[in-house]
C-alpha distance (Angstrom), angle and dihedral (degrees) to the residues before:
residue distance angle dihedral
M1 . . .
N2 3.81 . .
K3 3.78 114.3 .
I4 3.80 138.3 -150.2
T5 3.80 111.8 -165.0
F6 3.80 119.2 -158.7
I7 3.83 113.7 -159.5
G8 3.79 110.4 -163.1
A9 3.79 92.3 27.4
G10 3.80 90.2 158.6
S11 3.80 85.4 82.5
T12 3.78 86.0 93.8
V13 3.80 99.6 -179.0
F14 3.79 93.0 47.8
A15 3.82 91.0 44.3
K16 3.79 87.8 54.2
N17 3.80 90.9 52.5
V18 3.80 98.3 46.6
L19 3.81 100.6 33.5
G20 3.79 92.3 35.0
D21 3.81 87.0 56.4
S22 3.80 88.3 50.0
M23 3.82 91.9 51.6
L24 3.81 88.0 57.1
T25 3.81 92.2 51.0
P26 3.84 111.9 93.9
A27 3.82 93.6 -153.5
L28 3.82 91.0 58.6
Q29 3.79 97.8 53.7
D30 3.82 114.0 120.0
F31 3.82 91.0 29.8
E32 3.77 118.8 128.9
F33 3.80 113.3 -121.2
A34 3.80 103.7 -148.4
L35 3.81 112.5 -162.4
Y36 3.79 125.5 -159.3
D37 3.80 133.6 173.2
I38 3.81 135.2 149.2
D39 3.83 88.9 -133.1
L40 3.80 101.3 77.0
E41 3.80 94.8 -170.4
R42 3.79 92.3 54.9
L43 3.81 90.1 42.6
N44 3.79 89.6 55.0
D45 3.81 90.3 48.1
S46 3.80 91.5 53.5
E47 3.79 92.4 47.4
K48 3.81 91.1 53.4
M49 3.78 92.3 45.2
L50 3.80 93.2 50.3
N51 3.80 92.5 47.3
N52 3.81 88.9 53.5
L53 3.78 89.3 49.3
K54 3.79 91.6 47.2
A55 3.80 90.4 55.0
S56 3.80 95.1 46.5
T57 3.81 93.5 46.8
Q58 3.81 92.8 41.4
S59 3.78 89.1 -131.2
R60 3.81 121.6 170.2
V61 3.81 95.4 -144.1
H62 3.79 120.3 124.6
I63 3.80 116.8 -127.8
R64 3.77 121.7 -157.2
A65 3.80 131.9 165.7
Y66 3.80 118.9 -148.0
R67 3.80 131.1 -156.9
D68 3.81 92.4 -161.2
R69 3.80 119.0 62.4
K70 3.77 95.5 -151.0
D71 3.79 91.2 52.3
A72 3.81 89.1 50.7
L73 3.81 90.2 52.3
Q74 3.82 96.1 44.7
G75 3.80 108.2 124.7
A76 3.80 95.8 -10.3
K77 3.81 118.4 163.9
Y78 3.80 93.5 -166.8
V79 3.80 129.9 24.4
I80 3.80 120.9 -163.4
N81 3.79 116.0 -161.4
A82 3.82 124.3 -157.8
I83 3.80 104.9 149.6
Q84 3.79 127.6 145.1
V85 3.79 113.5 -160.9
G86 3.79 113.3 -146.9
G87 3.80 95.7 4.1
Y88 3.76 125.5 -144.7
D89 3.79 94.1 -52.1
P90 2.97 115.7 73.0
C91 3.79 107.1 -4.7
T92 3.80 105.3 43.5
I93 3.80 89.5 44.2
T94 3.81 88.9 52.5
D95 3.81 92.0 48.0
F96 3.80 90.3 57.1
E97 3.79 106.4 32.0
I98 3.81 101.1 49.9
P99 3.84 95.1 49.8
K100 3.81 88.0 49.9
K101 3.82 88.6 63.7
Y102 3.79 86.9 62.9
G103 3.79 93.2 46.5
L104 3.80 92.3 -105.0
R105 3.81 110.5 138.1
Q106 3.81 127.0 -167.8
T107 3.79 139.5 -173.8
I108 3.84 108.0 -157.6
A109 3.84 106.2 -8.3
D110 3.80 96.6 -167.3
T111 3.82 104.4 109.3
V112 3.80 115.3 32.1
G113 3.79 128.8 -18.2
I114 3.76 120.5 79.8
G115 3.81 90.9 -61.2
G116 3.80 92.2 51.7
I117 3.79 91.5 50.2
F118 3.80 92.7 54.9
R119 3.79 94.1 41.7
N120 3.81 85.7 56.7
L121 3.79 94.1 47.4
R122 3.80 93.0 55.1
T123 3.83 94.7 40.0
I124 3.81 102.2 45.8
P125 3.84 95.3 68.2
V126 3.82 90.2 52.9
M127 3.80 91.6 47.6
L128 3.80 90.7 52.2
E129 3.83 89.6 50.1
I130 3.80 88.2 54.7
A131 3.82 89.4 48.1
R132 3.83 90.7 52.8
D133 3.80 90.8 50.9
M134 3.79 90.0 49.1
Q135 3.79 92.0 49.8
D136 3.80 87.1 57.8
V137 3.81 101.6 43.5
C138 3.84 110.6 15.2
P139 3.83 109.8 13.8
D140 3.80 94.1 159.7
A141 3.81 96.5 50.5
L142 3.79 119.1 121.5
F143 3.82 109.7 -120.3
L144 3.81 113.5 -146.0
N145 3.78 107.2 -164.0
Y146 3.80 120.9 -158.3
T147 3.82 96.2 161.2
N148 3.80 121.6 110.6
P149 2.97 138.8 -99.0
M150 3.80 77.1 58.2
A151 3.80 103.8 -177.8
V152 3.80 96.6 46.7
L153 3.80 96.8 43.4
T154 3.80 93.3 46.4
N155 3.81 88.7 48.3
V156 3.81 92.9 49.9
M157 3.81 94.1 49.0
N158 3.82 91.6 51.3
T159 3.80 98.0 38.8
Y160 3.80 103.3 35.8
G161 3.80 104.5 12.2
G162 3.79 96.2 54.4
I163 3.81 90.4 -138.7
T164 3.80 124.2 128.2
T165 3.79 100.6 -115.4
V166 3.78 134.0 -179.2
G167 3.80 120.2 -171.2
L168 3.80 117.2 -141.2
C169 3.79 127.4 -161.3
H170 3.79 125.2 165.9
S171 3.82 93.0 -142.4
V172 3.82 88.6 92.7
Q173 3.79 98.5 56.0
V174 3.81 94.7 42.3
C175 3.82 96.0 44.4
V176 3.80 100.2 90.7
P177 3.83 97.6 34.5
H178 3.81 92.0 51.6
L179 3.81 93.3 44.7
F180 3.78 92.8 49.7
E181 3.80 92.9 45.3
S182 3.80 89.7 51.5
L183 3.80 91.6 52.1
G184 3.80 97.0 41.1
M185 3.81 93.3 -113.2
D186 3.81 128.7 139.1
P187 3.85 112.8 -115.6
T188 3.82 93.6 -165.5
G189 3.79 111.0 127.2
V190 3.78 94.1 2.6
Q191 3.82 117.8 148.0
S192 3.78 119.8 -153.9
K193 3.80 141.8 177.7
I194 3.81 119.9 -153.1
A195 3.81 128.4 -177.0
G196 3.80 141.3 146.2
I197 3.79 127.9 85.2
N198 3.78 129.9 -37.0
H199 3.82 112.8 -70.2
M200 3.81 87.9 4.8
A201 3.79 103.5 60.7
W202 3.78 116.2 136.1
L203 3.78 131.0 -126.9
L204 3.80 91.4 -128.9
E205 3.79 97.5 173.9
V206 3.79 132.2 16.6
T207 3.81 117.5 174.4
K208 3.79 142.7 154.9
D209 3.81 121.5 -158.2
G210 3.80 87.7 -12.7
E211 3.82 94.7 -54.0
D212 3.81 119.2 126.8
L213 3.82 106.6 -123.4
Y214 3.80 96.5 -168.7
P215 3.84 95.7 92.7
E216 3.82 90.8 56.6
I217 3.81 92.3 41.7
K218 3.80 91.0 53.6
R219 3.80 93.1 44.7
R220 3.80 91.0 54.8
A221 3.80 91.5 42.0
R222 3.82 91.9 55.8
E223 3.79 89.5 52.4
K224 3.79 92.6 47.0
Q225 3.81 92.0 50.7
L226 3.81 88.7 66.1
E227 3.81 88.5 74.5
K228 3.78 130.5 43.4
H229 3.80 116.6 -93.6
H230 3.81 139.2 154.4
D231 3.82 98.9 -96.9
M232 3.78 103.7 49.5
V233 3.81 97.0 125.2
R234 3.80 94.1 55.1
F235 3.80 92.4 45.6
E236 3.80 89.9 50.7
L237 3.81 90.7 50.1
M238 3.81 90.7 49.0
L239 3.79 93.5 49.1
R240 3.82 91.8 46.8
F241 3.83 100.7 38.6
G242 3.80 100.8 26.4
Y243 3.81 103.1 -118.4
Y244 3.78 137.9 76.9
V245 3.81 116.9 -120.8
T246 3.80 126.2 -138.0
E247 3.80 106.4 -128.7
S248 3.80 125.7 68.7
S249 3.78 128.4 -82.7
E250 3.80 92.9 -112.0
H251 3.81 88.6 58.3
N252 3.79 96.5 42.9
A253 3.79 92.4 48.5
E254 3.81 87.8 73.4
Y255 3.83 98.1 37.6
H256 3.79 91.9 68.5
P257 3.83 133.7 48.9
Y258 3.80 95.9 -126.6
F259 3.78 109.1 77.7
I260 3.83 116.7 39.1
K261 3.79 104.6 53.3
K262 3.78 125.6 149.8
N263 3.82 90.5 -150.3
Y264 3.80 90.4 55.0
P265 3.82 104.1 42.0
E266 3.79 90.7 160.3
L267 3.84 88.9 73.0
I268 3.80 90.8 71.5
E269 3.80 90.3 61.1
R270 3.80 95.0 36.9
F271 3.81 94.2 54.2
N272 3.82 96.0 32.3
I273 3.81 93.3 -123.2
P274 3.84 115.6 -178.1
L275 3.81 104.2 -142.7
D276 3.84 114.2 -158.6
E277 3.80 89.4 15.7
Y278 3.80 96.9 146.7
P279 3.83 96.5 54.2
R280 3.81 88.2 50.8
R281 3.79 90.4 51.8
C282 3.79 91.2 48.5
V283 3.80 92.8 52.2
N284 3.81 91.2 46.0
Q285 3.81 91.4 49.3
I286 3.80 91.8 49.4
N287 3.80 90.8 50.5
R288 3.80 93.4 42.8
W289 3.81 91.5 51.4
K290 3.80 89.8 63.1
S291 3.79 89.5 64.5
M292 3.82 96.7 32.6
R293 3.79 94.7 51.8
E294 3.79 95.2 75.4
E295 3.78 91.8 44.3
L296 3.80 93.6 51.8
V297 3.78 106.3 30.1
Q298 3.80 101.9 38.7
N299 3.80 98.1 34.4
A300 3.81 109.8 112.3
Q301 3.83 89.7 -177.4
L302 3.81 93.7 54.5
T303 3.80 112.2 147.8
H304 3.78 135.4 -170.5
Q305 3.78 140.8 -160.2
R306 3.78 120.8 -156.6
T307 3.80 111.2 -95.9
H308 3.80 132.2 -150.4
E309 3.83 92.9 -101.5
Y310 3.80 108.7 126.7
A311 3.83 100.9 -139.2
S312 3.81 99.8 87.3
Y313 3.82 92.0 42.5
I314 3.81 91.0 52.2
M315 3.80 92.7 50.6
E316 3.81 91.1 44.3
A317 3.82 92.2 52.0
I318 3.80 91.5 49.8
E319 3.81 93.1 47.0
T320 3.82 95.9 45.3
N321 3.83 101.2 30.2
V322 3.80 88.0 -131.0
P323 3.83 103.6 138.6
F324 3.80 120.6 -118.3
K325 3.80 128.4 -176.8
I326 3.80 121.0 -136.6
G327 3.79 139.3 167.0
A328 3.81 107.5 -122.0
N329 3.77 145.3 163.5
V330 3.79 114.6 -107.6
M331 3.79 138.1 149.3
N332 3.80 115.9 -74.8
T333 3.79 99.9 -110.3
G334 3.81 92.0 170.1
L335 3.80 91.8 -57.4
I336 3.82 94.3 125.6
P337 3.83 105.5 21.7
N338 3.81 96.4 -167.4
L339 3.82 92.2 58.5
P340 3.83 121.7 73.6
A341 3.80 117.3 -83.6
Q342 3.83 89.2 -132.1
A343 3.80 91.9 59.0
C344 3.79 130.0 100.1
V345 3.80 109.2 -126.3
E346 3.80 134.8 -167.8
V347 3.81 111.8 -128.1
P348 3.81 141.4 148.3
C349 3.82 111.5 -80.1
L350 3.79 134.2 -170.9
V351 3.81 117.4 -136.1
D352 3.81 124.7 -159.9
A353 3.81 137.8 128.5
S354 3.80 90.4 -56.1
G355 3.80 90.3 61.4
V356 3.79 131.9 -116.3
T357 3.81 112.8 -18.2
P358 3.81 116.6 -171.4
T359 3.81 119.3 -142.9
Y360 3.79 127.8 -130.8
V361 3.80 111.5 -105.3
G362 3.80 103.9 176.1
N363 3.78 126.6 -145.8
L364 3.78 117.9 -20.0
P365 3.81 118.5 -132.7
P366 3.83 102.9 -75.5
Q367 3.79 95.3 -114.7
C368 3.82 91.8 50.6
A369 3.79 92.3 48.5
A370 3.81 89.5 48.8
L371 3.80 92.0 53.6
N372 3.81 90.3 47.5
R373 3.78 91.3 51.2
T374 3.81 91.9 56.0
N375 3.80 88.0 62.6
I376 3.81 95.0 38.1
N377 3.83 89.4 57.0
T378 3.79 90.5 61.1
Q379 3.81 92.7 41.6
L380 3.80 94.1 54.2
L381 3.79 94.1 45.2
T382 3.80 90.3 49.1
I383 3.81 87.9 55.4
E384 3.82 89.4 49.7
A385 3.80 89.6 52.7
A386 3.80 92.7 48.7
I387 3.80 95.5 47.1
T388 3.81 99.6 39.8
R389 3.84 94.9 34.3
K390 3.82 87.8 -138.1
R391 3.79 113.5 151.4
D392 3.81 90.9 -153.1
H393 3.80 90.1 67.5
I394 3.81 89.9 56.0
Y395 3.79 87.2 56.1
H396 3.82 90.5 46.9
A397 3.81 92.1 51.2
A398 3.80 91.4 50.2
M399 3.81 94.1 43.8
L400 3.80 89.9 54.8
D401 3.78 95.8 44.4
P402 3.83 106.5 112.1
H403 3.80 98.2 -136.1
T404 3.80 98.0 38.1
S405 3.81 94.2 47.0
A406 3.80 92.1 47.0
E407 3.80 91.6 56.1
L408 3.82 107.6 34.1
S409 3.80 139.3 49.2
I410 3.81 120.4 -118.5
D411 3.80 90.5 -105.0
D412 3.79 92.1 51.5
I413 3.81 91.8 47.0
V414 3.80 91.1 53.9
A415 3.80 92.0 45.9
L416 3.81 91.3 48.1
C417 3.81 91.6 51.6
D418 3.81 90.5 49.2
D419 3.80 91.0 50.2
L420 3.81 91.5 49.3
I421 3.80 92.1 48.6
E422 3.79 90.3 51.9
A423 3.81 93.7 44.8
H424 3.81 93.5 49.7
G425 3.80 90.4 52.2
S426 3.79 112.4 164.5
W427 3.81 92.1 8.3
L428 3.81 86.1 78.6
P429 3.81 130.4 54.6
E430 3.79 117.8 -118.4
F431 3.80 115.0 -82.7
K432 3.80 124.5 -152.6
S433 3.79 120.0 -128.8
């Protein structure tokens, strides 16, 4: 029996989206859905929820929860990854509260920035453990990674894990619809081309019936910037650098050195930047789960509609050999020549029975490539730190991070990294001086 293994299946809502989509996919019937999570209570919740969904959708899939990760991976054809190492408490709290003592503020802290660096450092060892298990029991499986920091983790699994890995983020497929909705434009029939790096991929082309829509987009954006709204950072970046970027304004506020600055506190108000946004979301999700749990887990009439998440469409295209186009994170095998070859990039890909085939994009506009490289620098040095276990490379990654380096001195950056290493304790491996 073919097998889809979901690592981090205790993420019940996300498991419903991705595996619920798979239940509604004819080509994936008769697959085993193998569930694994270190939180046994949440694993049990997801198993119950998916069995309810199986009954209501009349799916023929087989659902089984595993206590042992290697058993869950045994013989898998596809592996879906949605883990979060350290969770909100204590690790996300640590990622936010210790930098605050240095005057370094963040919004999401899950991709780059000082928070992204340390999320990587505690996640990479677990990812490599998964890769070792897969090498033993399912070396040819396709690994679909949804865990942030996306670019680094996808890079590590391909480069050091020896596992064919594709990183998936829904910021690509929602980019144009959300932009057009914000500007009161109709996205019907619009063609677009998006490429760059995860959370900082660029809307390079946006046309309808051969007409370039960027002039009208920018005209409306300038008007909208006169009043406060939720996407002011991205509009500012577009108007200054020429292109709209995929991920949200709260994310991009901390990917660049221009917006969160203790010497310019008025920028927070001007660009409507939600500091400490991710901890608020975590607390809200924890509280919301208390009420959602009954509705999801105990609901025998639970239903589902297929979402825009790529996983089920990728597996369907491979199983049926009916091509499907996605935007995905893959290694830069010459796809974007003016980004480093060692980087993980986000580009259009074709999926069919031969797997996921990335497409050649060519050089990005020089200013877009330059902004991408500022984040790639930190990504690659974070990987160096994780693989070599050298503390100096943690310092290097932080010193080159755009937001951190714009706010703190070298001495403060080193001290902050040391404090974070100490605070994370056993969540991190030991690093050599």
